[in-house]
N, CA, C and O atoms as a GROMACS GRO file, in nm:
protein
  580
    1MET      N    1   0.083  -0.119   0.000
    1MET     CA    2   0.000   0.000   0.000
    1MET      C    3   0.087   0.125   0.000
    1MET      O    4   0.196   0.127   0.058
    2ALA      N    5   0.040   0.226  -0.065
    2ALA     CA    6   0.113   0.352  -0.073
    2ALA      C    7   0.107   0.426   0.060
    2ALA      O    8   0.009   0.417   0.134
    3ASP      N    9   0.212   0.498   0.088
    3ASP     CA   10   0.218   0.584   0.205
    3ASP      C   11   0.191   0.726   0.158
    3ASP      O   12   0.270   0.781   0.081
    4MET      N   13   0.081   0.786   0.202
    4MET     CA   14   0.043   0.919   0.154
    4MET      C   15   0.136   1.029   0.203
    4MET      O   16   0.127   1.143   0.158
    5TYR      N   17   0.227   0.994   0.297
    5TYR     CA   18   0.330   1.090   0.336
    5TYR      C   19   0.445   1.085   0.236
    5TYR      O   20   0.525   1.178   0.230
    6ALA      N   21   0.453   0.978   0.158
    6ALA     CA   22   0.558   0.963   0.058
    6ALA      C   23   0.529   1.056  -0.059
    6ALA      O   24   0.416   1.103  -0.074
    7PRO      N   25   0.631   1.085  -0.142
    7PRO     CA   26   0.604   1.166  -0.261
    7PRO      C   27   0.488   1.109  -0.342
    7PRO      O   28   0.477   0.987  -0.359
    8HIS      N   29   0.401   1.197  -0.391
    8HIS     CA   30   0.283   1.154  -0.465
    8HIS      C   31   0.234   1.266  -0.557
    8HIS      O   32   0.270   1.383  -0.540
    9VAL      N   33   0.151   1.228  -0.654
    9VAL     CA   34   0.086   1.324  -0.744
    9VAL      C   35  -0.063   1.324  -0.711
    9VAL      O   36  -0.124   1.217  -0.700
   10THR      N   37  -0.121   1.441  -0.696
   10THR     CA   38  -0.265   1.452  -0.671
   10THR      C   39  -0.336   1.480  -0.803
   10THR      O   40  -0.310   1.582  -0.867
   11LEU      N   41  -0.426   1.390  -0.843
   11LEU     CA   42  -0.504   1.408  -0.965
   11LEU      C   43  -0.648   1.448  -0.935
   11LEU      O   44  -0.718   1.502  -1.020
   12ALA      N   45  -0.693   1.421  -0.814
   12ALA     CA   46  -0.827   1.461  -0.769
   12ALA      C   47  -0.813   1.506  -0.625
   12ALA      O   48  -0.735   1.449  -0.548
   13GLY      N   49  -0.886   1.606  -0.589
   13GLY     CA   50  -0.876   1.661  -0.454
   13GLY      C   51  -0.862   1.811  -0.463
   13GLY      O   52  -0.932   1.876  -0.540
   14SER      N   53  -0.770   1.868  -0.384
   14SER     CA   54  -0.753   2.013  -0.385
   14SER      C   55  -0.705   2.063  -0.521
   14SER      O   56  -0.736   2.175  -0.561
   15SER      N   57  -0.631   1.980  -0.590
   15SER     CA   58  -0.582   2.012  -0.725
   15SER      C   59  -0.639   1.906  -0.818
   15SER      O   60  -0.689   1.803  -0.771
   16GLY      N   61  -0.632   1.928  -0.945
   16GLY     CA   62  -0.681   1.826  -1.039
   16GLY      C   63  -0.827   1.846  -1.069
   16GLY      O   64  -0.869   1.957  -1.101
   17VAL      N   65  -0.905   1.739  -1.060
   17VAL     CA   66  -1.046   1.746  -1.097
   17VAL      C   67  -1.135   1.785  -0.980
   17VAL      O   68  -1.256   1.796  -0.998
   18GLY      N   69  -1.079   1.806  -0.864
   18GLY     CA   70  -1.157   1.843  -0.747
   18GLY      C   71  -1.183   1.723  -0.659
   18GLY      O   72  -1.160   1.609  -0.700
   19PRO      N   73  -1.232   1.748  -0.538
   19PRO     CA   74  -1.261   1.637  -0.447
   19PRO      C   75  -1.382   1.556  -0.493
   19PRO      O   76  -1.474   1.609  -0.555
   20ILE      N   77  -1.381   1.430  -0.461
   20ILE     CA   78  -1.494   1.343  -0.490
   20ILE      C   79  -1.609   1.382  -0.397
   20ILE      O   80  -1.588   1.410  -0.279
   21VAL      N   81  -1.729   1.384  -0.450
   21VAL     CA   82  -1.847   1.420  -0.372
   21VAL      C   83  -1.858   1.327  -0.251
   21VAL      O   84  -1.856   1.205  -0.266
   22PRO      N   85  -1.869   1.384  -0.130
   22PRO     CA   86  -1.883   1.301  -0.010
   22PRO      C   87  -2.000   1.204  -0.024
   22PRO      O   88  -2.104   1.238  -0.081
   23GLY      N   89  -1.980   1.085   0.028
   23GLY     CA   90  -2.084   0.982   0.020
   23GLY      C   91  -2.068   0.889  -0.098
   23GLY      O   92  -2.134   0.785  -0.104
   24THR      N   93  -1.980   0.923  -0.193
   24THR     CA   94  -1.955   0.834  -0.306
   24THR      C   95  -1.882   0.712  -0.251
   24THR      O   96  -1.782   0.725  -0.182
   25THR      N   97  -1.932   0.594  -0.282
   25THR     CA   98  -1.874   0.473  -0.225
   25THR      C   99  -1.743   0.436  -0.294
   25THR      O  100  -1.720   0.469  -0.410
   26ALA      N  101  -1.660   0.366  -0.218
   26ALA     CA  102  -1.535   0.315  -0.274
   26ALA      C  103  -1.564   0.222  -0.392
   26ALA      O  104  -1.490   0.222  -0.491
   27ALA      N  105  -1.670   0.144  -0.382
   27ALA     CA  106  -1.706   0.052  -0.491
   27ALA      C  107  -1.742   0.130  -0.618
   27ALA      O  108  -1.703   0.089  -0.728
   28ALA      N  109  -1.814   0.240  -0.605
   28ALA     CA  110  -1.850   0.321  -0.722
   28ALA      C  111  -1.726   0.386  -0.783
   28ALA      O  112  -1.714   0.393  -0.905
   29ILE      N  113  -1.635   0.432  -0.698
   29ILE     CA  114  -1.512   0.493  -0.748
   29ILE      C  115  -1.428   0.390  -0.821
   29ILE      O  116  -1.377   0.415  -0.931
   30ARG      N  117  -1.413   0.272  -0.761
   30ARG     CA  118  -1.337   0.164  -0.824
   30ARG      C  119  -1.397   0.126  -0.960
   30ARG      O  120  -1.325   0.110  -1.058
   31ALA      N  121  -1.528   0.113  -0.965
   31ALA     CA  122  -1.595   0.075  -1.089
   31ALA      C  123  -1.572   0.180  -1.198
   31ALA      O  124  -1.555   0.144  -1.315
   32ALA      N  125  -1.572   0.306  -1.162
   32ALA     CA  126  -1.550   0.413  -1.260
   32ALA      C  127  -1.405   0.420  -1.304
   32ALA      O  128  -1.377   0.450  -1.420
   33LEU      N  129  -1.311   0.393  -1.212
   33LEU     CA  130  -1.169   0.405  -1.245
   33LEU      C  131  -1.112   0.282  -1.314
   33LEU      O  132  -1.010   0.292  -1.383
   34LEU      N  133  -1.174   0.167  -1.298
   34LEU     CA  134  -1.121   0.045  -1.359
   34LEU      C  135  -1.101   0.058  -1.510
   34LEU      O  136  -0.994   0.023  -1.558
   35PRO      N  137  -1.200   0.106  -1.587
   35PRO     CA  138  -1.176   0.123  -1.732
   35PRO      C  139  -1.062   0.223  -1.761
   35PRO      O  140  -0.990   0.208  -1.859
   36VAL      N  141  -1.047   0.324  -1.676
   36VAL     CA  142  -0.939   0.422  -1.693
   36VAL      C  143  -0.804   0.353  -1.679
   36VAL      O  144  -0.716   0.371  -1.763
   37THR      N  145  -0.789   0.273  -1.574
   37THR     CA  146  -0.659   0.208  -1.551
   37THR      C  147  -0.633   0.097  -1.652
   37THR      O  148  -0.518   0.073  -1.688
   38LEU      N  149  -0.738   0.030  -1.698
   38LEU     CA  150  -0.719  -0.075  -1.799
   38LEU      C  151  -0.676  -0.016  -1.932
   38LEU      O  152  -0.612  -0.085  -2.012
   39GLY      N  153  -0.710   0.110  -1.958
   39GLY     CA  154  -0.675   0.176  -2.083
   39GLY      C  155  -0.556   0.269  -2.074
   39GLY      O  156  -0.525   0.341  -2.169
   40THR      N  157  -0.488   0.270  -1.960
   40THR     CA  158  -0.376   0.362  -1.941
   40THR      C  159  -0.248   0.283  -1.915
   40THR      O  160  -0.240   0.208  -1.818
   41PRO      N  161  -0.148   0.301  -2.000
   41PRO     CA  162  -0.020   0.233  -1.974
   41PRO      C  163   0.057   0.302  -1.861
   41PRO      O  164   0.024   0.413  -1.820
   42VAL      N  165   0.160   0.233  -1.813
   42VAL     CA  166   0.250   0.294  -1.716
   42VAL      C  167   0.303   0.423  -1.776
   42VAL      O  168   0.341   0.426  -1.893
   43LEU      N  169   0.305   0.530  -1.696
   43LEU     CA  170   0.347   0.662  -1.745
   43LEU      C  171   0.491   0.690  -1.706
   43LEU      O  172   0.532   0.664  -1.593
   44SER      N  173   0.567   0.742  -1.800
   44SER     CA  174   0.704   0.787  -1.773
   44SER      C  175   0.700   0.940  -1.767
   44SER      O  176   0.649   1.005  -1.858
   45VAL      N  177   0.754   0.996  -1.659
   45VAL     CA  178   0.752   1.141  -1.642
   45VAL      C  179   0.891   1.190  -1.603
   45VAL      O  180   0.972   1.116  -1.548
   46THR      N  181   0.916   1.317  -1.633
   46THR     CA  182   1.040   1.382  -1.589
   46THR      C  183   1.003   1.500  -1.502
   46THR      O  184   0.894   1.557  -1.515
   47PHE      N  185   1.095   1.537  -1.415
   47PHE     CA  186   1.068   1.639  -1.315
   47PHE      C  187   1.139   1.769  -1.347
   47PHE      O  188   1.249   1.769  -1.402
   48GLY      N  189   1.076   1.878  -1.311
   48GLY     CA  190   1.139   2.009  -1.316
   48GLY      C  191   1.211   2.037  -1.184
   48GLY      O  192   1.213   1.952  -1.095
   49ALA      N  193   1.268   2.156  -1.173
   49ALA     CA  194   1.337   2.197  -1.050
   49ALA      C  195   1.234   2.214  -0.938
   49ALA      O  196   1.120   2.250  -0.964
   50PRO      N  197   1.273   2.190  -0.814
   50PRO     CA  198   1.180   2.201  -0.701
   50PRO      C  199   1.115   2.339  -0.692
   50PRO      O  200   1.172   2.441  -0.731
   51HIS      N  201   0.995   2.337  -0.639
   51HIS     CA  202   0.915   2.458  -0.623
   51HIS      C  203   0.859   2.455  -0.481
   51HIS      O  204   0.818   2.349  -0.432
   52ARG      N  205   0.856   2.569  -0.416
   52ARG     CA  206   0.795   2.579  -0.284
   52ARG      C  207   0.669   2.663  -0.296
   52ARG      O  208   0.673   2.775  -0.347
   53PHE      N  209   0.557   2.609  -0.249
   53PHE     CA  210   0.432   2.684  -0.253
   53PHE      C  211   0.443   2.802  -0.159
   53PHE      O  212   0.491   2.790  -0.046
   54MET      N  213   0.399   2.918  -0.207
   54MET     CA  214   0.412   3.042  -0.130
   54MET      C  215   0.357   3.028   0.012
   54MET      O  216   0.252   2.968   0.035
   55GLN      N  217   0.432   3.083   0.104
   55GLN     CA  218   0.394   3.092   0.244
   55GLN      C  219   0.369   2.955   0.308
   55GLN      O  220   0.293   2.943   0.403
   56THR      N  221   0.434   2.850   0.254
   56THR     CA  222   0.423   2.716   0.312
   56THR      C  223   0.560   2.650   0.308
   56THR      O  224   0.654   2.702   0.248
   57ASN      N  225   0.569   2.535   0.371
   57ASN     CA  226   0.687   2.450   0.360
   57ASN      C  227   0.662   2.333   0.268
   57ASN      O  228   0.735   2.234   0.273
   58ILE      N  229   0.561   2.341   0.184
   58ILE     CA  230   0.530   2.234   0.090
   58ILE      C  231   0.622   2.250  -0.030
   58ILE      O  232   0.619   2.352  -0.099
   59VAL      N  233   0.703   2.148  -0.054
   59VAL     CA  234   0.798   2.149  -0.166
   59VAL      C  235   0.755   2.042  -0.265
   59VAL      O  236   0.718   1.931  -0.227
   60SER      N  237   0.760   2.077  -0.394
   60SER     CA  238   0.718   1.982  -0.497
   60SER      C  239   0.810   1.988  -0.618
   60SER      O  240   0.884   2.084  -0.636
   61LEU      N  241   0.802   1.885  -0.700
   61LEU     CA  242   0.871   1.881  -0.828
   61LEU      C  243   0.765   1.891  -0.936
   61LEU      O  244   0.677   1.805  -0.944
   62PRO      N  245   0.770   1.995  -1.021
   62PRO     CA  246   0.669   2.010  -1.125
   62PRO      C  247   0.682   1.905  -1.235
   62PRO      O  248   0.790   1.855  -1.264
   63LEU      N  249   0.567   1.873  -1.294
   63LEU     CA  250   0.559   1.778  -1.405
   63LEU      C  251   0.496   1.848  -1.525
   63LEU      O  252   0.423   1.946  -1.510
   64ASP      N  253   0.525   1.798  -1.643
   64ASP     CA  254   0.467   1.854  -1.765
   64ASP      C  255   0.315   1.838  -1.762
   64ASP      O  256   0.266   1.726  -1.748
   65PRO      N  257   0.239   1.947  -1.774
   65PRO     CA  258   0.093   1.938  -1.767
   65PRO      C  259   0.027   1.890  -1.895
   65PRO      O  260  -0.096   1.888  -1.905
   66HIS      N  261   0.106   1.851  -1.994
   66HIS     CA  262   0.053   1.805  -2.122
   66HIS      C  263   0.090   1.659  -2.142
   66HIS      O  264   0.165   1.602  -2.063
   67GLY      N  265   0.038   1.598  -2.246
   67GLY     CA  266   0.075   1.462  -2.279
   67GLY      C  267   0.003   1.358  -2.195
   67GLY      O  268  -0.113   1.378  -2.157
   68PRO      N  269   0.070   1.246  -2.165
   68PRO     CA  270   0.004   1.133  -2.100
   68PRO      C  271  -0.056   1.165  -1.962
   68PRO      O  272  -0.162   1.113  -1.927
   69LEU      N  273   0.010   1.249  -1.884
   69LEU     CA  274  -0.044   1.283  -1.753
   69LEU      C  275  -0.174   1.363  -1.766
   69LEU      O  276  -0.268   1.341  -1.691
   70ARG      N  277  -0.178   1.454  -1.862
   70ARG     CA  278  -0.301   1.530  -1.888
   70ARG      C  279  -0.411   1.436  -1.938
   70ARG      O  280  -0.527   1.450  -1.898
   71ALA      N  281  -0.375   1.342  -2.023
   71ALA     CA  282  -0.474   1.246  -2.073
   71ALA      C  283  -0.532   1.164  -1.958
   71ALA      O  284  -0.653   1.140  -1.954
   72LEU      N  285  -0.448   1.121  -1.864
   72LEU     CA  286  -0.497   1.046  -1.748
   72LEU      C  287  -0.589   1.134  -1.664
   72LEU      O  288  -0.697   1.091  -1.624
   73HIS      N  289  -0.547   1.256  -1.639
   73HIS     CA  290  -0.630   1.352  -1.565
   73HIS      C  291  -0.767   1.366  -1.631
   73HIS      O  292  -0.870   1.359  -1.563
   74ASP      N  293  -0.769   1.386  -1.761
   74ASP     CA  294  -0.895   1.406  -1.834
   74ASP      C  295  -0.982   1.280  -1.831
   74ASP      O  296  -1.104   1.290  -1.823
   75ARG      N  297  -0.920   1.162  -1.838
   75ARG     CA  298  -0.997   1.036  -1.831
   75ARG      C  299  -1.061   1.021  -1.693
   75ARG      O  300  -1.174   0.974  -1.682
   76ILE      N  301  -0.989   1.060  -1.589
   76ILE     CA  302  -1.046   1.055  -1.454
   76ILE      C  303  -1.162   1.154  -1.443
   76ILE      O  304  -1.266   1.122  -1.386
   77ALA      N  305  -1.142   1.274  -1.498
   77ALA     CA  306  -1.246   1.378  -1.491
   77ALA      C  307  -1.375   1.335  -1.560
   77ALA      O  308  -1.483   1.375  -1.518
   78THR      N  309  -1.364   1.253  -1.664
   78THR     CA  310  -1.482   1.211  -1.740
   78THR      C  311  -1.522   1.065  -1.711
   78THR      O  312  -1.595   1.004  -1.788
   79SER      N  313  -1.473   1.012  -1.599
   79SER     CA  314  -1.497   0.870  -1.566
   79SER      C  315  -1.637   0.843  -1.514
   79SER      O  316  -1.679   0.727  -1.507
   80GLY      N  317  -1.709   0.946  -1.477
   80GLY     CA  318  -1.841   0.928  -1.417
   80GLY      C  319  -1.841   0.948  -1.266
   80GLY      O  320  -1.948   0.947  -1.204
   81ILE      N  321  -1.725   0.965  -1.207
   81ILE     CA  322  -1.718   0.994  -1.064
   81ILE      C  323  -1.768   1.137  -1.044
   81ILE      O  324  -1.728   1.227  -1.118
   82PRO      N  325  -1.854   1.159  -0.945
   82PRO     CA  326  -1.898   1.297  -0.919
   82PRO      C  327  -1.792   1.375  -0.841
   82PRO      O  328  -1.748   1.330  -0.735
   83PHE      N  329  -1.752   1.490  -0.893
   83PHE     CA  330  -1.650   1.573  -0.831
   83PHE      C  331  -1.707   1.709  -0.793
   83PHE      O  332  -1.794   1.763  -0.862
   84LEU      N  333  -1.657   1.763  -0.684
   84LEU     CA  334  -1.682   1.903  -0.648
   84LEU      C  335  -1.580   1.989  -0.722
   84LEU      O  336  -1.489   1.936  -0.785
   85GLN      N  337  -1.596   2.118  -0.714
   85GLN     CA  338  -1.501   2.208  -0.781
   85GLN      C  339  -1.366   2.205  -0.710
   85GLN      O  340  -1.359   2.207  -0.587
   86ALA      N  341  -1.259   2.201  -0.790
   86ALA     CA  342  -1.124   2.204  -0.735
   86ALA      C  343  -1.091   2.344  -0.683
   86ALA      O  344  -1.136   2.444  -0.739
   87ARG      N  345  -1.011   2.350  -0.577
   87ARG     CA  346  -0.967   2.479  -0.524
   87ARG      C  347  -0.857   2.538  -0.611
   87ARG      O  348  -0.842   2.660  -0.619
   88PHE      N  349  -0.779   2.452  -0.677
   88PHE     CA  350  -0.665   2.497  -0.756
   88PHE      C  351  -0.673   2.434  -0.895
   88PHE      O  352  -0.726   2.323  -0.910
   89THR      N  353  -0.622   2.503  -0.995
   89THR     CA  354  -0.618   2.446  -1.129
   89THR      C  355  -0.519   2.330  -1.133
   89THR      O  356  -0.432   2.319  -1.046
   90PHE      N  357  -0.532   2.245  -1.233
   90PHE     CA  358  -0.444   2.129  -1.247
   90PHE      C  359  -0.304   2.176  -1.281
   90PHE      O  360  -0.278   2.223  -1.392
   91THR      N  361  -0.215   2.162  -1.188
   91THR     CA  362  -0.074   2.193  -1.204
   91THR      C  363   0.000   2.071  -1.152
   91THR      O  364   0.037   2.067  -1.034
   92PRO      N  365   0.023   1.972  -1.238
   92PRO     CA  366   0.077   1.846  -1.188
   92PRO      C  367   0.215   1.862  -1.127
   92PRO      O  368   0.302   1.932  -1.179
   93HIS      N  369   0.232   1.794  -1.016
   93HIS     CA  370   0.358   1.800  -0.943
   93HIS      C  371   0.365   1.681  -0.849
   93HIS      O  372   0.263   1.622  -0.813
   94VAL      N  373   0.484   1.647  -0.810
   94VAL     CA  374   0.505   1.545  -0.708
   94VAL      C  375   0.532   1.619  -0.578
   94VAL      O  376   0.631   1.692  -0.567
   95THR      N  377   0.447   1.599  -0.481
   95THR     CA  378   0.465   1.662  -0.351
   95THR      C  379   0.574   1.587  -0.276
   95THR      O  380   0.563   1.467  -0.252
   96LEU      N  381   0.679   1.659  -0.238
   96LEU     CA  382   0.789   1.598  -0.164
   96LEU      C  383   0.771   1.610  -0.014
   96LEU      O  384   0.809   1.522   0.062
   97SER      N  385   0.712   1.720   0.028
   97SER     CA  386   0.692   1.742   0.171
   97SER      C  387   0.556   1.804   0.193
   97SER      O  388   0.521   1.905   0.132
   98PHE      N  389   0.483   1.744   0.278
   98PHE     CA  390   0.353   1.799   0.316
   98PHE      C  391   0.340   1.788   0.467
   98PHE      O  392   0.302   1.884   0.534
   99PHE      N  393   0.370   1.672   0.519
   99PHE     CA  394   0.374   1.645   0.662
   99PHE      C  395   0.513   1.594   0.691
   99PHE      O  396   0.566   1.522   0.606
  100PRO      N  397   0.576   1.620   0.797
  100PRO     CA  398   0.546   1.725   0.895
  100PRO      C  399   0.608   1.857   0.851
  100PRO      O  400   0.662   1.867   0.741
  101GLU      N  401   0.601   1.957   0.936
  101GLU     CA  402   0.667   2.085   0.908
  101GLU      C  403   0.817   2.061   0.891
  101GLU      O  404   0.876   1.980   0.962
  102LEU      N  405   0.876   2.131   0.797
  102LEU     CA  406   1.019   2.116   0.771
  102LEU      C  407   1.098   2.228   0.836
  102LEU      O  408   1.052   2.342   0.845
  103ASP      N  409   1.217   2.194   0.882
  103ASP     CA  410   1.305   2.300   0.931
  103ASP      C  411   1.372   2.365   0.811
  103ASP      O  412   1.364   2.316   0.698
  104ARG      N  413   1.439   2.477   0.836
  104ARG     CA  414   1.499   2.557   0.729
  104ARG      C  415   1.601   2.476   0.647
  104ARG      O  416   1.602   2.485   0.524
  105GLU      N  417   1.687   2.398   0.712
  105GLU     CA  418   1.790   2.323   0.641
  105GLU      C  419   1.730   2.212   0.554
  105GLU      O  420   1.777   2.190   0.442
  106THR      N  421   1.629   2.143   0.603
  106THR     CA  422   1.564   2.039   0.523
  106THR      C  423   1.497   2.102   0.401
  106THR      O  424   1.504   2.046   0.291
  107THR      N  425   1.433   2.216   0.420
  107THR     CA  426   1.371   2.286   0.308
  107THR      C  427   1.476   2.324   0.204
  107THR      O  428   1.455   2.305   0.084
  108ARG      N  429   1.587   2.378   0.248
  108ARG     CA  430   1.695   2.415   0.155
  108ARG      C  431   1.747   2.294   0.081
  108ARG      O  432   1.771   2.301  -0.040
  109ALA      N  433   1.764   2.183   0.150
  109ALA     CA  434   1.813   2.061   0.085
  109ALA      C  435   1.715   2.014  -0.022
  109ALA      O  436   1.756   1.974  -0.131
  110LEU      N  437   1.586   2.019   0.008
  110LEU     CA  438   1.486   1.979  -0.092
  110LEU      C  439   1.488   2.074  -0.212
  110LEU      O  440   1.472   2.030  -0.326
  111MET      N  441   1.507   2.202  -0.188
  111MET     CA  442   1.509   2.299  -0.297
  111MET      C  443   1.632   2.281  -0.388
  111MET      O  444   1.629   2.324  -0.503
  112ARG      N  445   1.738   2.219  -0.336
  112ARG     CA  446   1.857   2.193  -0.418
  112ARG      C  447   1.845   2.062  -0.497
  112ARG      O  448   1.925   2.037  -0.586
  113LEU      N  449   1.747   1.981  -0.464
  113LEU     CA  450   1.731   1.851  -0.527
  113LEU      C  451   1.705   1.862  -0.677
  113LEU      O  452   1.624   1.944  -0.721
  114ARG      N  453   1.773   1.781  -0.755
  114ARG     CA  454   1.747   1.771  -0.899
  114ARG      C  455   1.737   1.623  -0.933
  114ARG      O  456   1.822   1.544  -0.892
  115VAL      N  457   1.633   1.586  -1.007
  115VAL     CA  458   1.612   1.447  -1.045
  115VAL      C  459   1.630   1.437  -1.196
  115VAL      O  460   1.549   1.489  -1.273
  116ALA      N  461   1.737   1.371  -1.238
  116ALA     CA  462   1.769   1.362  -1.381
  116ALA      C  463   1.696   1.247  -1.449
  116ALA      O  464   1.664   1.255  -1.567
  117ASP      N  465   1.670   1.140  -1.376
  117ASP     CA  466   1.608   1.022  -1.434
  117ASP      C  467   1.456   1.035  -1.438
  117ASP      O  468   1.396   1.106  -1.358
  118ALA      N  469   1.397   0.966  -1.534
  118ALA     CA  470   1.251   0.960  -1.541
  118ALA      C  471   1.197   0.875  -1.427
  118ALA      O  472   1.266   0.789  -1.373
  119ALA      N  473   1.074   0.901  -1.392
  119ALA     CA  474   1.003   0.818  -1.295
  119ALA      C  475   0.887   0.752  -1.367
  119ALA      O  476   0.841   0.800  -1.471
  120PHE      N  477   0.840   0.643  -1.311
  120PHE     CA  478   0.730   0.569  -1.372
  120PHE      C  479   0.614   0.560  -1.275
  120PHE      O  480   0.631   0.521  -1.160
  121PHE      N  481   0.496   0.597  -1.324
  121PHE     CA  482   0.374   0.584  -1.245
  121PHE      C  483   0.304   0.459  -1.294
  121PHE      O  484   0.269   0.449  -1.411
  122ASP      N  485   0.284   0.364  -1.204
  122ASP     CA  486   0.227   0.237  -1.245
  122ASP      C  487   0.094   0.203  -1.177
  122ASP      O  488   0.042   0.093  -1.193
  123ARG      N  489   0.038   0.300  -1.101
  123ARG     CA  490  -0.088   0.273  -1.034
  123ARG      C  491  -0.158   0.402  -0.992
  123ARG      O  492  -0.097   0.507  -0.978
  124LEU      N  493  -0.288   0.388  -0.973
  124LEU     CA  494  -0.365   0.494  -0.907
  124LEU      C  495  -0.390   0.448  -0.764
  124LEU      O  496  -0.424   0.332  -0.741
  125VAL      N  497  -0.373   0.538  -0.672
  125VAL     CA  498  -0.401   0.511  -0.531
  125VAL      C  499  -0.516   0.603  -0.492
  125VAL      O  500  -0.507   0.725  -0.506
  126VAL      N  501  -0.622   0.545  -0.442
  126VAL     CA  502  -0.738   0.623  -0.400
  126VAL      C  503  -0.740   0.623  -0.248
  126VAL      O  504  -0.742   0.518  -0.184
  127SER      N  505  -0.741   0.744  -0.191
  127SER     CA  506  -0.742   0.756  -0.046
  127SER      C  507  -0.851   0.854  -0.003
  127SER      O  508  -0.896   0.939  -0.080
  128ARG      N  509  -0.891   0.838   0.122
  128ARG     CA  510  -0.990   0.928   0.181
  128ARG      C  511  -0.915   1.025   0.270
  128ARG      O  512  -0.844   0.985   0.362
  129ALA      N  513  -0.931   1.154   0.242
  129ALA     CA  514  -0.864   1.256   0.320
  129ALA      C  515  -0.931   1.267   0.456
  129ALA      O  516  -1.052   1.253   0.469
  130ALA      N  517  -0.850   1.290   0.556
  130ALA     CA  518  -0.901   1.310   0.691
  130ALA      C  519  -0.897   1.459   0.723
  130ALA      O  520  -0.811   1.531   0.672
  131GLU      N  521  -0.988   1.504   0.807
  131GLU     CA  522  -0.988   1.645   0.847
  131GLU      C  523  -0.854   1.682   0.907
  131GLU      O  524  -0.799   1.789   0.879
  132SER      N  525  -0.802   1.594   0.987
  132SER     CA  526  -0.668   1.614   1.041
  132SER      C  527  -0.602   1.477   1.046
  132SER      O  528  -0.667   1.376   1.076
  133GLY      N  529  -0.476   1.475   1.016
  133GLY     CA  530  -0.406   1.348   1.021
  133GLY      C  531  -0.388   1.287   0.884
  133GLY      O  532  -0.413   1.349   0.781
  134LYS      N  533  -0.344   1.165   0.887
  134LYS     CA  534  -0.302   1.092   0.768
  134LYS      C  535  -0.423   1.042   0.688
  134LYS      O  536  -0.515   0.984   0.745
  135PRO      N  537  -0.422   1.063   0.554
  135PRO     CA  538  -0.529   1.006   0.471
  135PRO      C  539  -0.526   0.853   0.478
  135PRO      O  540  -0.422   0.793   0.503
  136ARG      N  541  -0.642   0.792   0.457
  136ARG     CA  542  -0.653   0.646   0.462
  136ARG      C  543  -0.667   0.593   0.319
  136ARG      O  544  -0.758   0.631   0.246
  137VAL      N  545  -0.576   0.503   0.281
  137VAL     CA  546  -0.581   0.444   0.148
  137VAL      C  547  -0.700   0.349   0.141
  137VAL      O  548  -0.716   0.262   0.226
  138LEU      N  549  -0.785   0.367   0.038
  138LEU     CA  550  -0.900   0.281   0.017
  138LEU      C  551  -0.866   0.163  -0.072
  138LEU      O  552  -0.901   0.049  -0.042
  139PHE      N  553  -0.796   0.192  -0.184
  139PHE     CA  554  -0.755   0.085  -0.275
  139PHE      C  555  -0.656   0.139  -0.376
  139PHE      O  556  -0.637   0.260  -0.388
  140GLU      N  557  -0.593   0.047  -0.447
  140GLU     CA  558  -0.500   0.081  -0.556
  140GLU      C  559  -0.544   0.004  -0.680
  140GLU      O  560  -0.594  -0.108  -0.671
  141LEU      N  561  -0.523   0.066  -0.795
  141LEU     CA  562  -0.548   0.000  -0.923
  141LEU      C  563  -0.425   0.018  -1.012
  141LEU      O  564  -0.379   0.130  -1.032
  142PRO      N  565  -0.371  -0.092  -1.066
  142PRO     CA  566  -0.254  -0.079  -1.152
  142PRO      C  567  -0.291  -0.021  -1.289
  142PRO      O  568  -0.402  -0.043  -1.339
  143LEU      N  569  -0.198   0.053  -1.348
  143LEU     CA  570  -0.213   0.100  -1.486
  143LEU      C  571  -0.165  -0.015  -1.575
  143LEU      O  572  -0.049  -0.056  -1.566
  144VAL      N  573  -0.253  -0.067  -1.659
  144VAL     CA  574  -0.218  -0.188  -1.736
  144VAL      C  575  -0.243  -0.173  -1.886
  144VAL      O  576  -0.223  -0.269  -1.961
  145GLY      N  577  -0.287  -0.056  -1.932
  145GLY     CA  578  -0.325  -0.038  -2.072
  145GLY      C  579  -0.212  -0.044  -2.169
  145GLY      O  580  -0.233  -0.030  -2.290
   0.00000   0.00000   0.00000
């Protein structure tokens, strides 16, 4: 199972297509996402230089908002899952730090990080956000298309 404290890309929620309408069952979400994952191959992505969100200690690596990642985002958006409006526009990135608060030196070290190699995304992880604390992973679906 994925650790939501680990680096991750958000495709639905505060960014992306918006949060899933409360009350939508895990079974309904899985049923809607299964055709998406069956038709989506493993994605290869490259990272930009680290970015820190203004007035936060959240550090991320930007990803190209076009191409296969955008296609996956759009397939999720049109999967039939009911979504609320997103707070932020889709700006794909890998979140490196979200929890816990970072000290100044750790933040500087993350900002110096450069990733030359491509990364591969091979699954969707669906989790339920908690008001406070760690999100709970509901299920994972491999990308097999």
